[in-house]
Gaussian input, Z-matrix of N, CA and C with variables (Angstrom, degrees):
# hf/3-21g

backbone

0 1
 N
 C     1     B1
 C     2     B2     1     A1
 N     3     B3     2     A2     1     D1
 C     4     B4     3     A3     2     D2
 C     5     B5     4     A4     3     D3
 N     6     B6     5     A5     4     D4
 C     7     B7     6     A6     5     D5
 C     8     B8     7     A7     6     D6
 N     9     B9     8     A8     7     D7
 C    10    B10     9     A9     8     D8
 C    11    B11    10    A10     9     D9
 N    12    B12    11    A11    10    D10
 C    13    B13    12    A12    11    D11
 C    14    B14    13    A13    12    D12
 N    15    B15    14    A14    13    D13
 C    16    B16    15    A15    14    D14
 C    17    B17    16    A16    15    D15
 N    18    B18    17    A17    16    D16
 C    19    B19    18    A18    17    D17
 C    20    B20    19    A19    18    D18
 N    21    B21    20    A20    19    D19
 C    22    B22    21    A21    20    D20
 C    23    B23    22    A22    21    D21
 N    24    B24    23    A23    22    D22
 C    25    B25    24    A24    23    D23
 C    26    B26    25    A25    24    D24
 N    27    B27    26    A26    25    D25
 C    28    B28    27    A27    26    D26
 C    29    B29    28    A28    27    D27
 N    30    B30    29    A29    28    D28
 C    31    B31    30    A30    29    D29
 C    32    B32    31    A31    30    D30
 N    33    B33    32    A32    31    D31
 C    34    B34    33    A33    32    D32
 C    35    B35    34    A34    33    D33
 N    36    B36    35    A35    34    D34
 C    37    B37    36    A36    35    D35
 C    38    B38    37    A37    36    D36
 N    39    B39    38    A38    37    D37
 C    40    B40    39    A39    38    D38
 C    41    B41    40    A40    39    D39
 N    42    B42    41    A41    40    D40
 C    43    B43    42    A42    41    D41
 C    44    B44    43    A43    42    D42
 N    45    B45    44    A44    43    D43
 C    46    B46    45    A45    44    D44
 C    47    B47    46    A46    45    D45
 N    48    B48    47    A47    46    D46
 C    49    B49    48    A48    47    D47
 C    50    B50    49    A49    48    D48
 N    51    B51    50    A50    49    D49
 C    52    B52    51    A51    50    D50
 C    53    B53    52    A52    51    D51
 N    54    B54    53    A53    52    D52
 C    55    B55    54    A54    53    D53
 C    56    B56    55    A55    54    D54
 N    57    B57    56    A56    55    D55
 C    58    B58    57    A57    56    D56
 C    59    B59    58    A58    57    D57
 N    60    B60    59    A59    58    D58
 C    61    B61    60    A60    59    D59
 C    62    B62    61    A61    60    D60
 N    63    B63    62    A62    61    D61
 C    64    B64    63    A63    62    D62
 C    65    B65    64    A64    63    D63
 N    66    B66    65    A65    64    D64
 C    67    B67    66    A66    65    D65
 C    68    B68    67    A67    66    D66
 N    69    B69    68    A68    67    D67
 C    70    B70    69    A69    68    D68
 C    71    B71    70    A70    69    D69
 N    72    B72    71    A71    70    D70
 C    73    B73    72    A72    71    D71
 C    74    B74    73    A73    72    D72
 N    75    B75    74    A74    73    D73
 C    76    B76    75    A75    74    D74
 C    77    B77    76    A76    75    D75
 N    78    B78    77    A77    76    D76
 C    79    B79    78    A78    77    D77
 C    80    B80    79    A79    78    D78
 N    81    B81    80    A80    79    D79
 C    82    B82    81    A81    80    D80
 C    83    B83    82    A82    81    D81
 N    84    B84    83    A83    82    D82
 C    85    B85    84    A84    83    D83
 C    86    B86    85    A85    84    D84
 N    87    B87    86    A86    85    D85
 C    88    B88    87    A87    86    D86
 C    89    B89    88    A88    87    D87
 N    90    B90    89    A89    88    D88
 C    91    B91    90    A90    89    D89
 C    92    B92    91    A91    90    D90
 N    93    B93    92    A92    91    D91
 C    94    B94    93    A93    92    D92
 C    95    B95    94    A94    93    D93
 N    96    B96    95    A95    94    D94
 C    97    B97    96    A96    95    D95
 C    98    B98    97    A97    96    D96
 N    99    B99    98    A98    97    D97
 C   100   B100    99    A99    98    D98
 C   101   B101   100   A100    99    D99
 N   102   B102   101   A101   100   D100
 C   103   B103   102   A102   101   D101
 C   104   B104   103   A103   102   D102
 N   105   B105   104   A104   103   D103
 C   106   B106   105   A105   104   D104
 C   107   B107   106   A106   105   D105
 N   108   B108   107   A107   106   D106
 C   109   B109   108   A108   107   D107
 C   110   B110   109   A109   108   D108
 N   111   B111   110   A110   109   D109
 C   112   B112   111   A111   110   D110
 C   113   B113   112   A112   111   D111
 N   114   B114   113   A113   112   D112
 C   115   B115   114   A114   113   D113
 C   116   B116   115   A115   114   D114
 N   117   B117   116   A116   115   D115
 C   118   B118   117   A117   116   D116
 C   119   B119   118   A118   117   D117
 N   120   B120   119   A119   118   D118
 C   121   B121   120   A120   119   D119
 C   122   B122   121   A121   120   D120
 N   123   B123   122   A122   121   D121
 C   124   B124   123   A123   122   D122
 C   125   B125   124   A124   123   D123
 N   126   B126   125   A125   124   D124
 C   127   B127   126   A126   125   D125
 C   128   B128   127   A127   126   D126
 N   129   B129   128   A128   127   D127
 C   130   B130   129   A129   128   D128
 C   131   B131   130   A130   129   D129
 N   132   B132   131   A131   130   D130
 C   133   B133   132   A132   131   D131
 C   134   B134   133   A133   132   D132
 N   135   B135   134   A134   133   D133
 C   136   B136   135   A135   134   D134
 C   137   B137   136   A136   135   D135
 N   138   B138   137   A137   136   D136
 C   139   B139   138   A138   137   D137
 C   140   B140   139   A139   138   D138
 N   141   B141   140   A140   139   D139
 C   142   B142   141   A141   140   D140
 C   143   B143   142   A142   141   D141
 N   144   B144   143   A143   142   D142
 C   145   B145   144   A144   143   D143
 C   146   B146   145   A145   144   D144
 N   147   B147   146   A146   145   D145
 C   148   B148   147   A147   146   D146
 C   149   B149   148   A148   147   D147
 N   150   B150   149   A149   148   D148
 C   151   B151   150   A150   149   D149
 C   152   B152   151   A151   150   D150
 N   153   B153   152   A152   151   D151
 C   154   B154   153   A153   152   D152
 C   155   B155   154   A154   153   D153
 N   156   B156   155   A155   154   D154
 C   157   B157   156   A156   155   D155
 C   158   B158   157   A157   156   D156
 N   159   B159   158   A158   157   D157
 C   160   B160   159   A159   158   D158
 C   161   B161   160   A160   159   D159
 N   162   B162   161   A161   160   D160
 C   163   B163   162   A162   161   D161
 C   164   B164   163   A163   162   D162
 N   165   B165   164   A164   163   D163
 C   166   B166   165   A165   164   D164
 C   167   B167   166   A166   165   D165
 N   168   B168   167   A167   166   D166
 C   169   B169   168   A168   167   D167
 C   170   B170   169   A169   168   D168
 N   171   B171   170   A170   169   D169
 C   172   B172   171   A171   170   D170
 C   173   B173   172   A172   171   D171
 N   174   B174   173   A173   172   D172
 C   175   B175   174   A174   173   D173
 C   176   B176   175   A175   174   D174
 N   177   B177   176   A176   175   D175
 C   178   B178   177   A177   176   D176
 C   179   B179   178   A178   177   D177
 N   180   B180   179   A179   178   D178
 C   181   B181   180   A180   179   D179
 C   182   B182   181   A181   180   D180
 N   183   B183   182   A182   181   D181
 C   184   B184   183   A183   182   D182
 C   185   B185   184   A184   183   D183
 N   186   B186   185   A185   184   D184
 C   187   B187   186   A186   185   D185
 C   188   B188   187   A187   186   D186
 N   189   B189   188   A188   187   D187
 C   190   B190   189   A189   188   D188
 C   191   B191   190   A190   189   D189
 N   192   B192   191   A191   190   D190
 C   193   B193   192   A192   191   D191
 C   194   B194   193   A193   192   D192
 N   195   B195   194   A194   193   D193
 C   196   B196   195   A195   194   D194
 C   197   B197   196   A196   195   D195
 N   198   B198   197   A197   196   D196
 C   199   B199   198   A198   197   D197
 C   200   B200   199   A199   198   D198
 N   201   B201   200   A200   199   D199
 C   202   B202   201   A201   200   D200
 C   203   B203   202   A202   201   D201
 N   204   B204   203   A203   202   D202
 C   205   B205   204   A204   203   D203
 C   206   B206   205   A205   204   D204
 N   207   B207   206   A206   205   D205
 C   208   B208   207   A207   206   D206
 C   209   B209   208   A208   207   D207
 N   210   B210   209   A209   208   D208
 C   211   B211   210   A210   209   D209
 C   212   B212   211   A211   210   D210
 N   213   B213   212   A212   211   D211
 C   214   B214   213   A213   212   D212
 C   215   B215   214   A214   213   D213
 N   216   B216   215   A215   214   D214
 C   217   B217   216   A216   215   D215
 C   218   B218   217   A217   216   D216
 N   219   B219   218   A218   217   D217
 C   220   B220   219   A219   218   D218
 C   221   B221   220   A220   219   D219
 N   222   B222   221   A221   220   D220
 C   223   B223   222   A222   221   D221
 C   224   B224   223   A223   222   D222
 N   225   B225   224   A224   223   D223
 C   226   B226   225   A225   224   D224
 C   227   B227   226   A226   225   D225
 N   228   B228   227   A227   226   D226
 C   229   B229   228   A228   227   D227
 C   230   B230   229   A229   228   D228
 N   231   B231   230   A230   229   D229
 C   232   B232   231   A231   230   D230
 C   233   B233   232   A232   231   D231
 N   234   B234   233   A233   232   D232
 C   235   B235   234   A234   233   D233
 C   236   B236   235   A235   234   D234
 N   237   B237   236   A236   235   D235
 C   238   B238   237   A237   236   D236
 C   239   B239   238   A238   237   D237
 N   240   B240   239   A239   238   D238
 C   241   B241   240   A240   239   D239
 C   242   B242   241   A241   240   D240
 N   243   B243   242   A242   241   D241
 C   244   B244   243   A243   242   D242
 C   245   B245   244   A244   243   D243
 N   246   B246   245   A245   244   D244
 C   247   B247   246   A246   245   D245
 C   248   B248   247   A247   246   D246
 N   249   B249   248   A248   247   D247
 C   250   B250   249   A249   248   D248
 C   251   B251   250   A250   249   D249
 N   252   B252   251   A251   250   D250
 C   253   B253   252   A252   251   D251
 C   254   B254   253   A253   252   D252
 N   255   B255   254   A254   253   D253
 C   256   B256   255   A255   254   D254
 C   257   B257   256   A256   255   D255
 N   258   B258   257   A257   256   D256
 C   259   B259   258   A258   257   D257
 C   260   B260   259   A259   258   D258
 N   261   B261   260   A260   259   D259
 C   262   B262   261   A261   260   D260
 C   263   B263   262   A262   261   D261
 N   264   B264   263   A263   262   D262
 C   265   B265   264   A264   263   D263
 C   266   B266   265   A265   264   D264
 N   267   B267   266   A266   265   D265
 C   268   B268   267   A267   266   D266
 C   269   B269   268   A268   267   D267
 N   270   B270   269   A269   268   D268
 C   271   B271   270   A270   269   D269
 C   272   B272   271   A271   270   D270
 N   273   B273   272   A272   271   D271
 C   274   B274   273   A273   272   D272
 C   275   B275   274   A274   273   D273
 N   276   B276   275   A275   274   D274
 C   277   B277   276   A276   275   D275
 C   278   B278   277   A277   276   D276
 N   279   B279   278   A278   277   D277
 C   280   B280   279   A279   278   D278
 C   281   B281   280   A280   279   D279
 N   282   B282   281   A281   280   D280
 C   283   B283   282   A282   281   D281
 C   284   B284   283   A283   282   D282
 N   285   B285   284   A284   283   D283
 C   286   B286   285   A285   284   D284
 C   287   B287   286   A286   285   D285
 N   288   B288   287   A287   286   D286
 C   289   B289   288   A288   287   D287
 C   290   B290   289   A289   288   D288
 N   291   B291   290   A290   289   D289
 C   292   B292   291   A291   290   D290
 C   293   B293   292   A292   291   D291
 N   294   B294   293   A293   292   D292
 C   295   B295   294   A294   293   D293
 C   296   B296   295   A295   294   D294
 N   297   B297   296   A296   295   D295
 C   298   B298   297   A297   296   D296
 C   299   B299   298   A298   297   D297
 N   300   B300   299   A299   298   D298
 C   301   B301   300   A300   299   D299
 C   302   B302   301   A301   300   D300
 N   303   B303   302   A302   301   D301
 C   304   B304   303   A303   302   D302
 C   305   B305   304   A304   303   D303
 N   306   B306   305   A305   304   D304
 C   307   B307   306   A306   305   D305
 C   308   B308   307   A307   306   D306

   B1=1.4389
   B2=1.5239
   B3=1.3273
   B4=1.4564
   B5=1.5235
   B6=1.2975
   B7=1.4695
   B8=1.5134
   B9=1.3045
   B10=1.4633
   B11=1.5176
   B12=1.3087
   B13=1.4621
   B14=1.5259
   B15=1.3075
   B16=1.4674
   B17=1.5229
   B18=1.3094
   B19=1.4662
   B20=1.5380
   B21=1.3353
   B22=1.4614
   B23=1.5297
   B24=1.3076
   B25=1.4638
   B26=1.5201
   B27=1.3090
   B28=1.4645
   B29=1.5287
   B30=1.3199
   B31=1.4579
   B32=1.5345
   B33=1.3279
   B34=1.4588
   B35=1.5218
   B36=1.3233
   B37=1.4710
   B38=1.5293
   B39=1.3160
   B40=1.4664
   B41=1.5230
   B42=1.3342
   B43=1.4613
   B44=1.5241
   B45=1.3258
   B46=1.4648
   B47=1.5319
   B48=1.3338
   B49=1.4675
   B50=1.5284
   B51=1.3148
   B52=1.4582
   B53=1.5287
   B54=1.3296
   B55=1.4628
   B56=1.5319
   B57=1.3211
   B58=1.4727
   B59=1.5244
   B60=1.3223
   B61=1.4674
   B62=1.5261
   B63=1.3292
   B64=1.4640
   B65=1.5290
   B66=1.3251
   B67=1.4732
   B68=1.5232
   B69=1.3294
   B70=1.4680
   B71=1.5262
   B72=1.3066
   B73=1.4570
   B74=1.5312
   B75=1.3213
   B76=1.4630
   B77=1.5308
   B78=1.3262
   B79=1.4694
   B80=1.5267
   B81=1.3264
   B82=1.4651
   B83=1.5253
   B84=1.3218
   B85=1.4683
   B86=1.5188
   B87=1.3387
   B88=1.4651
   B89=1.5274
   B90=1.3299
   B91=1.4716
   B92=1.5244
   B93=1.3155
   B94=1.4684
   B95=1.5226
   B96=1.3128
   B97=1.4609
   B98=1.5276
   B99=1.3495
   B100=1.4675
   B101=1.5237
   B102=1.3289
   B103=1.4600
   B104=1.5285
   B105=1.3371
   B106=1.4561
   B107=1.5311
   B108=1.3374
   B109=1.4657
   B110=1.5258
   B111=1.3361
   B112=1.4652
   B113=1.5274
   B114=1.3236
   B115=1.4758
   B116=1.5270
   B117=1.3222
   B118=1.4618
   B119=1.5226
   B120=1.3220
   B121=1.4609
   B122=1.5228
   B123=1.3399
   B124=1.4674
   B125=1.5299
   B126=1.3233
   B127=1.4527
   B128=1.5259
   B129=1.3201
   B130=1.4603
   B131=1.5275
   B132=1.3324
   B133=1.4649
   B134=1.5234
   B135=1.3225
   B136=1.4595
   B137=1.5252
   B138=1.3144
   B139=1.4633
   B140=1.5144
   B141=1.3236
   B142=1.4641
   B143=1.5272
   B144=1.3245
   B145=1.4680
   B146=1.5295
   B147=1.3215
   B148=1.4615
   B149=1.5342
   B150=1.3064
   B151=1.4657
   B152=1.5249
   B153=1.3307
   B154=1.4691
   B155=1.5318
   B156=1.3227
   B157=1.4583
   B158=1.5262
   B159=1.3168
   B160=1.4560
   B161=1.5203
   B162=1.3203
   B163=1.4571
   B164=1.5299
   B165=1.3150
   B166=1.4572
   B167=1.5218
   B168=1.3314
   B169=1.4589
   B170=1.5161
   B171=1.2862
   B172=1.4548
   B173=1.5177
   B174=1.3120
   B175=1.4601
   B176=1.5313
   B177=1.3214
   B178=1.4651
   B179=1.5227
   B180=1.3366
   B181=1.4754
   B182=1.5270
   B183=1.3119
   B184=1.4623
   B185=1.5204
   B186=1.3171
   B187=1.4701
   B188=1.5266
   B189=1.3191
   B190=1.4668
   B191=1.5267
   B192=1.3296
   B193=1.4661
   B194=1.5211
   B195=1.3125
   B196=1.4644
   B197=1.5251
   B198=1.3051
   B199=1.4695
   B200=1.5254
   B201=1.3299
   B202=1.4648
   B203=1.5264
   B204=1.3237
   B205=1.4637
   B206=1.5200
   B207=1.2996
   B208=1.4685
   B209=1.5308
   B210=1.2981
   B211=1.4595
   B212=1.5229
   B213=1.3321
   B214=1.4570
   B215=1.5252
   B216=1.3064
   B217=1.4618
   B218=1.5137
   B219=1.3290
   B220=1.4635
   B221=1.5285
   B222=1.3108
   B223=1.4670
   B224=1.5254
   B225=1.3157
   B226=1.4668
   B227=1.5304
   B228=1.3161
   B229=1.4627
   B230=1.5253
   B231=1.3284
   B232=1.4688
   B233=1.5225
   B234=1.3223
   B235=1.4622
   B236=1.5232
   B237=1.3167
   B238=1.4599
   B239=1.5234
   B240=1.3286
   B241=1.4636
   B242=1.5276
   B243=1.3078
   B244=1.4629
   B245=1.5277
   B246=1.3214
   B247=1.4596
   B248=1.5326
   B249=1.3458
   B250=1.4697
   B251=1.5176
   B252=1.3324
   B253=1.4657
   B254=1.5300
   B255=1.3224
   B256=1.4609
   B257=1.5295
   B258=1.3270
   B259=1.4670
   B260=1.5227
   B261=1.3087
   B262=1.4682
   B263=1.5259
   B264=1.3338
   B265=1.4602
   B266=1.5239
   B267=1.3350
   B268=1.4664
   B269=1.5292
   B270=1.3084
   B271=1.4612
   B272=1.5259
   B273=1.3250
   B274=1.4625
   B275=1.5216
   B276=1.3352
   B277=1.4574
   B278=1.5317
   B279=1.3306
   B280=1.4694
   B281=1.5261
   B282=1.3127
   B283=1.4721
   B284=1.5210
   B285=1.3408
   B286=1.4608
   B287=1.5315
   B288=1.3485
   B289=1.4676
   B290=1.5139
   B291=1.3317
   B292=1.4644
   B293=1.5327
   B294=1.3050
   B295=1.4652
   B296=1.5316
   B297=1.3389
   B298=1.4667
   B299=1.5238
   B300=1.3210
   B301=1.4620
   B302=1.5130
   B303=1.3221
   B304=1.4561
   B305=1.5159
   B306=1.3132
   B307=1.4826
   B308=1.4967
   A1=108.39
   A2=114.63
   A3=120.05
   A4=110.09
   A5=114.03
   A6=119.41
   A7=109.40
   A8=115.78
   A9=120.56
   A10=108.86
   A11=114.26
   A12=118.32
   A13=109.15
   A14=115.12
   A15=120.02
   A16=110.51
   A17=117.30
   A18=121.01
   A19=110.68
   A20=116.82
   A21=120.80
   A22=110.68
   A23=116.29
   A24=120.35
   A25=110.91
   A26=116.35
   A27=121.27
   A28=110.38
   A29=117.64
   A30=122.49
   A31=110.18
   A32=118.07
   A33=121.62
   A34=111.73
   A35=116.07
   A36=119.72
   A37=111.30
   A38=116.20
   A39=119.93
   A40=110.84
   A41=117.33
   A42=121.11
   A43=110.90
   A44=116.50
   A45=120.90
   A46=110.83
   A47=116.04
   A48=119.95
   A49=110.49
   A50=117.96
   A51=121.72
   A52=110.71
   A53=116.45
   A54=120.34
   A55=110.77
   A56=115.64
   A57=120.12
   A58=110.23
   A59=117.45
   A60=121.00
   A61=110.44
   A62=116.79
   A63=120.89
   A64=110.63
   A65=116.66
   A66=120.64
   A67=111.08
   A68=115.90
   A69=120.62
   A70=109.97
   A71=117.17
   A72=121.29
   A73=110.88
   A74=117.44
   A75=120.89
   A76=111.08
   A77=115.94
   A78=120.12
   A79=110.29
   A80=116.96
   A81=120.42
   A82=110.96
   A83=117.25
   A84=121.35
   A85=111.21
   A86=116.96
   A87=120.17
   A88=111.09
   A89=116.36
   A90=119.57
   A91=111.25
   A92=117.08
   A93=120.50
   A94=111.23
   A95=116.80
   A96=121.44
   A97=110.67
   A98=117.03
   A99=120.65
   A100=110.97
   A101=116.87
   A102=121.22
   A103=110.68
   A104=117.11
   A105=121.20
   A106=110.75
   A107=116.44
   A108=120.34
   A109=111.62
   A110=117.17
   A111=120.73
   A112=110.50
   A113=116.59
   A114=120.38
   A115=110.34
   A116=116.78
   A117=120.38
   A118=110.58
   A119=117.30
   A120=121.37
   A121=110.73
   A122=115.71
   A123=120.70
   A124=110.83
   A125=116.98
   A126=120.69
   A127=111.78
   A128=116.47
   A129=120.39
   A130=110.58
   A131=116.88
   A132=120.62
   A133=111.33
   A134=117.09
   A135=120.92
   A136=110.14
   A137=116.54
   A138=120.62
   A139=111.90
   A140=116.93
   A141=121.05
   A142=110.98
   A143=116.58
   A144=120.26
   A145=110.11
   A146=115.89
   A147=121.64
   A148=109.77
   A149=117.08
   A150=122.60
   A151=111.02
   A152=115.82
   A153=121.05
   A154=111.90
   A155=116.31
   A156=119.97
   A157=113.39
   A158=118.25
   A159=120.60
   A160=113.17
   A161=116.49
   A162=122.38
   A163=111.36
   A164=114.65
   A165=122.62
   A166=109.49
   A167=115.60
   A168=119.57
   A169=112.64
   A170=117.77
   A171=118.42
   A172=111.93
   A173=114.41
   A174=120.92
   A175=111.48
   A176=117.30
   A177=119.89
   A178=111.45
   A179=116.58
   A180=119.92
   A181=110.60
   A182=116.48
   A183=120.82
   A184=110.55
   A185=116.82
   A186=121.39
   A187=111.23
   A188=117.41
   A189=121.20
   A190=111.63
   A191=116.33
   A192=119.39
   A193=111.65
   A194=116.87
   A195=120.37
   A196=110.69
   A197=116.97
   A198=120.76
   A199=110.23
   A200=116.30
   A201=120.70
   A202=112.24
   A203=116.95
   A204=120.77
   A205=113.45
   A206=117.88
   A207=121.89
   A208=112.56
   A209=117.61
   A210=120.96
   A211=111.32
   A212=116.89
   A213=120.23
   A214=111.41
   A215=116.05
   A216=120.31
   A217=110.82
   A218=117.30
   A219=118.95
   A220=111.43
   A221=117.81
   A222=120.93
   A223=112.32
   A224=117.90
   A225=121.82
   A226=114.26
   A227=117.82
   A228=121.73
   A229=112.62
   A230=118.45
   A231=121.13
   A232=111.38
   A233=117.00
   A234=121.20
   A235=110.14
   A236=116.92
   A237=121.56
   A238=110.98
   A239=117.16
   A240=120.56
   A241=112.39
   A242=117.45
   A243=120.77
   A244=112.84
   A245=117.03
   A246=121.28
   A247=109.60
   A248=115.54
   A249=119.84
   A250=108.17
   A251=116.49
   A252=120.39
   A253=110.53
   A254=115.50
   A255=120.15
   A256=110.81
   A257=116.35
   A258=120.37
   A259=110.68
   A260=116.42
   A261=120.07
   A262=111.63
   A263=116.40
   A264=119.60
   A265=110.94
   A266=116.94
   A267=120.98
   A268=110.34
   A269=116.33
   A270=122.50
   A271=110.16
   A272=117.33
   A273=122.62
   A274=109.84
   A275=116.38
   A276=120.64
   A277=110.93
   A278=116.96
   A279=121.26
   A280=110.68
   A281=117.32
   A282=121.08
   A283=110.30
   A284=117.41
   A285=121.82
   A286=109.85
   A287=116.39
   A288=120.31
   A289=110.80
   A290=117.70
   A291=121.94
   A292=110.40
   A293=117.68
   A294=121.26
   A295=109.72
   A296=117.92
   A297=122.17
   A298=111.17
   A299=117.46
   A300=122.10
   A301=111.12
   A302=117.87
   A303=121.00
   A304=112.67
   A305=119.11
   A306=121.78
   A307=112.05
   D1=124.60
   D2=-177.25
   D3=-81.81
   D4=142.33
   D5=176.97
   D6=-77.25
   D7=147.97
   D8=178.88
   D9=-76.63
   D10=145.29
   D11=177.27
   D12=-77.03
   D13=165.59
   D14=178.12
   D15=-60.94
   D16=-36.39
   D17=179.72
   D18=-64.51
   D19=-40.86
   D20=179.19
   D21=-66.31
   D22=-42.95
   D23=177.86
   D24=-62.36
   D25=-42.64
   D26=178.94
   D27=-61.98
   D28=-44.22
   D29=179.29
   D30=-62.24
   D31=-43.43
   D32=178.47
   D33=-62.91
   D34=-41.81
   D35=178.59
   D36=-64.60
   D37=-39.79
   D38=178.36
   D39=-64.62
   D40=-39.07
   D41=176.83
   D42=-63.38
   D43=-43.45
   D44=178.19
   D45=-62.76
   D46=-40.09
   D47=178.68
   D48=-62.60
   D49=-40.94
   D50=178.39
   D51=-64.34
   D52=-40.81
   D53=178.32
   D54=-63.63
   D55=-42.57
   D56=179.39
   D57=-65.45
   D58=-41.31
   D59=177.61
   D60=-60.51
   D61=-41.76
   D62=179.94
   D63=-64.57
   D64=-42.76
   D65=177.83
   D66=-64.00
   D67=-41.40
   D68=178.91
   D69=-61.01
   D70=-43.10
   D71=179.91
   D72=-63.98
   D73=-38.26
   D74=177.85
   D75=-63.67
   D76=-43.87
   D77=179.47
   D78=-64.69
   D79=-43.78
   D80=178.01
   D81=-60.93
   D82=-40.47
   D83=178.22
   D84=-62.81
   D85=-42.17
   D86=178.09
   D87=-63.36
   D88=-41.60
   D89=178.84
   D90=-63.18
   D91=-44.70
   D92=178.93
   D93=-62.12
   D94=-39.59
   D95=178.51
   D96=-63.89
   D97=-43.24
   D98=177.41
   D99=-62.16
   D100=-43.44
   D101=179.43
   D102=-63.49
   D103=-41.19
   D104=179.42
   D105=-63.66
   D106=-43.27
   D107=179.03
   D108=-65.71
   D109=-39.28
   D110=178.51
   D111=-64.59
   D112=-40.87
   D113=178.37
   D114=-64.52
   D115=-44.35
   D116=179.21
   D117=-60.21
   D118=-43.31
   D119=178.70
   D120=-61.47
   D121=-44.55
   D122=178.91
   D123=-60.46
   D124=-45.26
   D125=-179.86
   D126=-61.62
   D127=-40.64
   D128=178.48
   D129=-65.04
   D130=-45.23
   D131=-179.11
   D132=-63.41
   D133=-46.26
   D134=-179.55
   D135=-65.22
   D136=-42.54
   D137=178.04
   D138=-60.85
   D139=-40.11
   D140=179.34
   D141=-64.77
   D142=-41.34
   D143=178.16
   D144=-63.44
   D145=-45.84
   D146=179.99
   D147=-60.64
   D148=-45.79
   D149=-179.32
   D150=-62.67
   D151=-42.03
   D152=-178.21
   D153=-64.16
   D154=-49.86
   D155=-173.43
   D156=-77.65
   D157=-21.75
   D158=-177.97
   D159=-115.90
   D160=6.97
   D161=178.29
   D162=47.68
   D163=50.63
   D164=-178.38
   D165=-75.26
   D166=137.35
   D167=179.94
   D168=-119.14
   D169=14.97
   D170=177.43
   D171=174.67
   D172=168.55
   D173=-177.12
   D174=-64.60
   D175=-38.95
   D176=-178.53
   D177=-64.35
   D178=-43.67
   D179=176.88
   D180=-61.21
   D181=-44.47
   D182=-179.46
   D183=-60.55
   D184=-43.93
   D185=-179.50
   D186=-62.47
   D187=-44.95
   D188=179.85
   D189=-62.92
   D190=-45.28
   D191=179.22
   D192=-65.91
   D193=-38.97
   D194=179.15
   D195=-62.42
   D196=-42.89
   D197=178.79
   D198=-64.05
   D199=-43.72
   D200=-178.74
   D201=-64.13
   D202=-35.24
   D203=-176.70
   D204=-87.36
   D205=-14.43
   D206=-173.47
   D207=-55.29
   D208=-49.12
   D209=-177.60
   D210=-63.72
   D211=-46.46
   D212=-179.47
   D213=-60.55
   D214=-47.51
   D215=-177.66
   D216=-63.81
   D217=-43.50
   D218=-178.20
   D219=-63.27
   D220=-33.16
   D221=178.50
   D222=-75.76
   D223=-30.00
   D224=-172.63
   D225=-116.66
   D226=11.85
   D227=-173.71
   D228=-56.78
   D229=-49.00
   D230=-178.54
   D231=-60.08
   D232=-44.93
   D233=179.83
   D234=-61.55
   D235=-46.30
   D236=-178.36
   D237=-63.76
   D238=-44.98
   D239=-177.45
   D240=-67.98
   D241=-23.29
   D242=178.86
   D243=-84.05
   D244=-7.80
   D245=179.31
   D246=-87.96
   D247=150.11
   D248=173.98
   D249=-80.34
   D250=166.72
   D251=176.96
   D252=-58.97
   D253=-40.30
   D254=-179.08
   D255=-63.33
   D256=-43.07
   D257=178.06
   D258=-62.70
   D259=-41.20
   D260=178.98
   D261=-64.23
   D262=-42.24
   D263=179.14
   D264=-65.02
   D265=-40.26
   D266=178.29
   D267=-65.57
   D268=-43.26
   D269=178.72
   D270=-61.87
   D271=-42.32
   D272=179.03
   D273=-64.71
   D274=-42.60
   D275=-179.62
   D276=-62.88
   D277=-43.37
   D278=179.13
   D279=-63.79
   D280=-41.06
   D281=179.23
   D282=-64.96
   D283=-39.05
   D284=-179.64
   D285=-65.30
   D286=-40.00
   D287=178.69
   D288=-62.48
   D289=-42.07
   D290=179.51
   D291=-62.88
   D292=-41.98
   D293=-179.61
   D294=-66.32
   D295=-41.41
   D296=-179.01
   D297=-65.62
   D298=-40.99
   D299=-179.06
   D300=-69.22
   D301=-40.24
   D302=-176.37
   D303=-81.81
   D304=-10.14
   D305=-179.22
   D306=-79.10

C-alpha cells in the first residue's frame, strides 16, 4: 500500500474543510429560519392581543394608538408587569368607573 503524498493529503483536507463549511452553512440557515418563524409567530400573537383589547381595525389605527401609549407604558412598565392579570383588570375597571362618573 502506497503512502499518500503531502499534496494528496492537503487536497483531501481541503475537500473535508469545504464539506464542513457547507454543513455549517446549512445548520446556520436552519437556525435563522427557526428564529424568523419564532419572530413571525410572536408578532402575530402580540398583534392579535393588541387588536382584541383595543378593537383595532387597521394598521393606521394601531400605529396611532401605539404612539399615544408609548410614553405612558415606558414610564409605568415595571409597575404594570409586576401586577397580576386580575389586578390589572380591577385597576382598569376602577379607572373606567372614574371616567364614567366624571363625564
